[in-house]
N, C-alpha and C positions, 0 to 999 in steps of 0.2 A: 504493500500500500504506500502511496506517496506521502510526503510530509504534510502536516496540517496547514502550514503557512509557507509554501514555497515562494521564492522571490517574484515569480511572474504574477502571482496572486496579489502581492503587495503593489507592484507597478500598475497592473490593470485596475486595481481597486482605487488607486489615486487618480488615474486618468478618467475612470468612470465618474468619480465625484466631480472632477473638474469640468467635464463636458456636460454632465447632467445639470450643473448649476448654470452653465451658459444656455442650455436648452430651456431651462425653466424660466430664466429671466427674459430671454428673447421671445419665448412663447407667450409670456404675459404681455410683452409689447405688441405682439400680433393680436392677442385677444383684446387689448385696449381699443383697437380700431373698430371693433363691434362687440362690446362687452355683454352680449346676450347669447344664451344657449337654448337651442330648440331640439326637438326630436323629429321635426317634420321640415322638409325642404321648402315649404311655402313661406316660412318665417313671418307669419302674420304679426304685426305690431301688437304688443300687449299680451301675447300668448306664449312668451318664452318661459321655460321652467326655471331659469336662473338669470337674474339681471344684476350685473356688477356696476351699476351706474344709477345715479339719482334722476337722470334724464328719462322722461317718458313722452313718447310720441304715439299718436293714434292714426289709424288709416283714414279716419274722418275728421282729422284736425282742421280747424279753420285757417290757422296760420300755415303757409307753405313750409315744408321742411324736406331735407334730403338726408340720405344715409350718412353723409359727411358730418351732419350735426350730431350724430350718435357717438362719434369718436370721443374718447377720453384721453386726457394727458396725464398718464400715471408717472409717479416719481421715479427718477433714475435709481433710487435705492432699491426699488422693486423690479422695475422693467429695464431691459437693455435695448437701446440706450435711454428710453423714457422720453417724455415730452412730445408725444405724437410723432414719432419717427418710424412709421410702419415699414417703409422701404428698408431702412438699416436694420430694423428688428428682424425682418425676413432674411436679410443677408447673414446676420449672425446665426439665425436658427438653422438655415440650410448649410452653412459652413460647419457648424457644430455637429449636426446630425450625421454628416459624412464621417467625421472622425470618431464619433460615438459608436456608430455601427462598425467601423473598422476595429476599434478597441474590443467591441463585443465579439467579433468574428475571431480575432486573435485569441481572446480568452477562451472561447468555446473549443477552438482547435486544440489548445493546450489542455483544457479540461478532459477531453476525450483521449488525447494522445498520451497523457501521463497517468490516466486511471483516476484522476481526481473526481470524476463524475460519480464514483461510488459514494462520495460524501454529500452529493447534491441531489441525486436522482433516487427517489424511493423505489424500491423493487418489490414491495409487498403492501397490500391494502391495510395492513395493521398500522401503517404510519398514521392513519387518520385517528383511530381511537387512542393511539399512543400520544399523538399531539394534543388531543383533548385532555388527556390525563396530565400532560406537561403544563398546559395552561391552568388547569385546576391547581396544580402544585404551586405555580407562581401566585395564584390568587390567595393561597394560604401563606404567602410570604416565605416560601421555601424554594430552593433551586433544584429543579429536576435533574436526574442523572443523565449523563450523556450516553449516546448509543455506544455500545462496546466497540472500541477500536476506531472511533470516529471523533471529530472535533465538536460535533453539535448534538444537542438533544433533539427529540423528534419534532417538536414545534418549530425549532430553528431550521431544521433540514427541510421541512415542508414549506416554510416561508421562503427560504432561498430558492427552492425549486420553482415556486410560484412566480417570484420576481424575475428570475433569470429566463425561465422557459415559457412563461405565460404573459406576464405584464410587459416585459421589454419587447417581445415580438408584437404584442397587441398595439403598442405605441407606434411601431414602424408601420404596421398594416393600416391602422386608422389614419396615420399621417398620409400614406399613399392614397387613401380613399378621399382625401380632400383636394387632390390634384385634378383640375379640369381636363387635362389631357388624358389621364388615366380613366376618369369617369366617362369621358366622351368615347374613348376607344373600347372600354369594357363596361358597358352600363350595368351588367350583372354584378360587378364587383361592389359598386356602391350599395346595392340592395342588401348585401350581407350585413351592413351596419345600419340599415334603414335610412339610407341616403347620406349625403354629405353632412347634414346637420347631426345625424346620429353619430357619425364618425367623429365629428368635431366635439360633441358632448362626451363621448367615450374617451377621446384624447385628453380632454380636460380632467376627467375623473381619473385617468391614468396618472396625470401629473400630481393630483391630490394623493393618490395611492403611493407614489414614489416618495412624496413628502412625508406621509405618515410612516412609511416603512423606514425612512432614514431616521426619524425621531425615535421610533421603537428600537431600531438597530443600535443607536448610540446608547439608549437606556439599557439595553441588554448587556452591552459591554461594561457599563457601570455596575450592573447587578452581579455579573458573573465573577469577574476578577480584573479590575482595571489594569494593573501592572502587566499581567500575563497576556491578556487579550490585546492590549494596546501594543505590547512588544511584538506580538506575532504579526499584526497587520502593518506595523510601521517598519520593523527591521527584519521580519521573517524569522525571528528567534524569540521564543517565549521566555527565554532565560536571560535576555539582554539586560544591560544596566538600565535601571529605571530612569535615572537622570537623562541619559542619552535618548531614551524613548520620548520623554516629555519634550526635550529640546527639539529633536528632529520632527516629531509630530506637530508641535506648535509652529515650527518653521514652515512646514508644508501647508498648514492651514493659513498661515499669514501670507505665504506666497500666493495662494489662490485669491485671498482677499485683495492683495495689492494688484494683482492682474486684473481683477474685476473693476477696481477703482480706476486704473489707468485706461483700460479699453473703453469704459463708460465715458470718461472725460475726453479721450481722444475722439470717440465717435460723435460727441456733441460739438466738439471744437473744430474738428476737421472732417466734416461729413462727406465731402466729395472724395477726399483721400480714402476714407473708410470704405465708401462705395467701390472705389477702384481696387483697393487691396483685397477686400473680400470677394470681389467679382472674379479675381483670378481663379478662385476655387469654385465659386458658386455658378458663374455664368456658363462654363462648359457643360455642367450638369443640367442646368435649366434648358440650354439649347438642344441637348440630346433628347430630353423629354419632349420638347416642343416639336422637334423634327421627326420623331419616331412614330407618332400616333396621328391617325385621322379619325374624325368623329363618326360614330355609328349610332348616335342617339336617335331614337324614334319614339317620342312620347305621344300619347293620345290626347284628344281635346279635353277629356275629363281630367287630365293631369295639369291643365293650365292653372296657374296660381290665381286666386281671387284678388290678391294684392301684389303689385310689383313695385318695389321701392324705386324712388327716383334718386339718381346720383349726379349731383351738380345742377345748378340753375341754368335755364336757357339764356341765350345771348341777350343782353339788354340793348336798348337803343331803338330808335325809330326805323332804321333800315330793316332789321329783322322783323320788327312788328308789322311793317308794311308787307313784307314777303308773306308772313303767316296769314295776315288778314286777306290777302288775295288768293289764298290757297296755294301759294308758292308758284303762281303762274309765271312770274318773272325770273324764276330760279334757273341758273345755268351751272352745270358741273364741269369745271375746266379740268382736262386731262392732258398732261404734257410731260416734259422732261425727256428722258432717253427713250423716245418712241418714234416709230416711223410715221404714224398718223395721229398727230395731236388733234384734239377735238374738244368741242364744248357741247354738252347735251342738256336739253331741258328735261323736266320731270316726265313729260309725256314721252319723249324719245327714249328715256331710260326704261319706262314701262313697256314700250314696244319692242325692246330687245328680248322680251320673253323672260319669264321668271320662274322661280321655284319657291316652295314654302316648306318650312321645317318647324317642328315643335321641339324645342330644346331647352336645356337648363342653363340659366345664366349664373355664372360664378363670379361674384364681386371679390376683389382682392381683400376687402374688409372682412369677408367671411360669410355674408348672407347669400342666399340663393333664391331663385324663382324660376318658374317654367312659363314660357310664352311661345306663341306661334309667330314666326317671322316670314315675311314674303318679300322677295326682291330679285335682283339680278345677280347671278353667279359672277364672282370676280374673274373666274376663268374666261367668261364671255367678254368681259371688258378687256382683258389681256389680249385675247385673240383679235379684238377689234382694232386696238391701237398699235399692236405689233412692237413689243419692247425690243430695243437694240441689244446686241450681245453683251454690252457692258452693264446693262441694268441688273442690279442685284436686290434692290429694296424698293418698296413702294411707300411713299409718304402720303398720309391723309391730313389735309389741313381743315381746321374747323372755323366756324363763325364766332365762337365764344372767346371773349377776352377774359382770361382767368383772373387778371388783376381786378376786374370789376365784379366777378361772380364769386370769387373765393377769398381774395385778399391775403391776409397773413404774411405780407411781405413777398408774396409770389406774384408773377406778372407774365404777360405775353399771351398771344393766341394759342389755343390748344392745338397740338398736332401729335401724330403717332406714326411709327414706322413698323413695317413687318417685312421679313424676307420674302422674296418672290415665290418660293416654294410653298409658303403658308397660304398665299392667296390662291393657289391652285387646288387647295383641298376642296372636296365636294360640298362641304357646308360653309364655305367662306363666301359671303354674299354682301352686296350693298342692299340693306333692308329699306324698303319703302313702305311696308305695312307691318302692323303689329296686331295680332289677334283678329285678323280679318278686316281691319279698318286702316285708313291712312295712318302713318306713323305719327303718334302724338308729339306735340311740341316738347313736352318734358322728357321724352325718351329719344329726342334727336332729330325731329322733323326738319327738313324733308328727307334726309338721307343719313343713315348711320351704317357703320360696319358691323358685321357679325362674323366672329371667328370662334367656333364652338369648342375648340381645344384650348382656348386662351382665357385668361382672367379678363374681367370686364373693362379694365382701364385701357386695354389694347383696342377696344371696339369704339373707335372715335365716333362721336355724335355730331350732328349739325355740320356734316361734311360739305365743303364748298369747292375743294380742289384736290386733285390727285396728281402726284409727280413720281415718275420712275427715276431712280438715281442709282449710281454705282456705290455710293457710301453715304452714310448720314452724319459723318463727323463734322461737316460744316453747317449743319442745320441746327438751329437753336444753340444749346450748349454742348451739342455733340454726343449726347447719351442715347439718342434714338427715340425720344418722345418727351412730351411736356412733363409727365409724371416722373420719368427717369431723370430729366434735367432738374426739376424743382423739388421733387420729393424722394429722389435717390432710389427709385425702384429699379429692379433688374429689367433689361430690355426684353428678354424672353420671359414668357408668362404662362408656362405650362404647368406650374405647381404653385 
């Protein structure tokens, strides 16, 4: 049988703690963008099972509101980095999860390669009544006997098995079930968790479970034998000098604390640098996900959500108001850039190109979802019509809304978004002109909006007025590939 506390257990234990704290804090930052949890993907306002906010909005509210109003600015002490930085929070989360999974894989390989699994995996159903007896012993303020030849008593062994082989994989699986690309390509997968909102709720409960386990785990170390238990997990030697154990253990915890303080300060002080540095790890992963999957969503009319949140206010000013009042009769969509046949199309001409309709689920980056029917022109048809030049690699969608007027908060400029050309060729990538069988409403992007069913909502530009085919987007805006990417430090690929 292997040692009770081999060196690799010590190393992976420390790394697991380090990455779990990063995941927890960055996860809370993501949650703060939509601090409500549902069990149903319609997300009806006021029907959440948990609301971590004092703000309350109703579907029939007299005062207009958007989902952006539901965001909270949580303290950097709790969230990473805090202060309404969803883009950077997602960067930290997706960077950390890759290294956490890598740590877990290395740990499991060593667990089974060295035979350590004998200490973690129950091999007989008697572990359940034995664990109950152990818990009863604790409740009588006594310490239960360890399993013969093993480092843990039955309740500990069962708890470690549940955390390592049930809770940790469940967090990974529910995390994947929140990816729009995964859900669009494999609609059956989301149903396992009762939709994205079910997965989101389970993911949060998993975080709570990890927190509860950590508290209980530390308490058990105190109960059993602090010097020996701490020596084993800190120095891989239960007979190590107590002073050394305390110094090294405290130094490790202090190091984690300092790292969290530094990265939080750096993320808030140098947000663009943080976006770029973390993007080295995060962006390739997100691009692979976005490029690998095409949507196969086919919802039915009965699945259409009774309420579909609005995200962002319509363009202000008399020009747009006149367009809307005339039924957008004077609207022209300009299409140019690196194309053989630049053109300008009216709304009627767009409709005559022929269309398709699709009932799909909208996945907002904040976390809410809703199902709607969209009708419009496939982007593939637009591409064939204008004939992109060989150098064209990306499509830029320009919008009518000046975010400096509709959002403020120090942000400015007209909204725009970019997508790679291959994404526009996907079967369910369309210019939407209709929603739920009626002309596209003003609040949802009239007269034209983009629909990309494998992407998060912020990539689906609303109030589109122009399309440009370009070789690179580095010279557009701040060079990050979109207004949200420029101003809120989102990742350019949005498949997760």
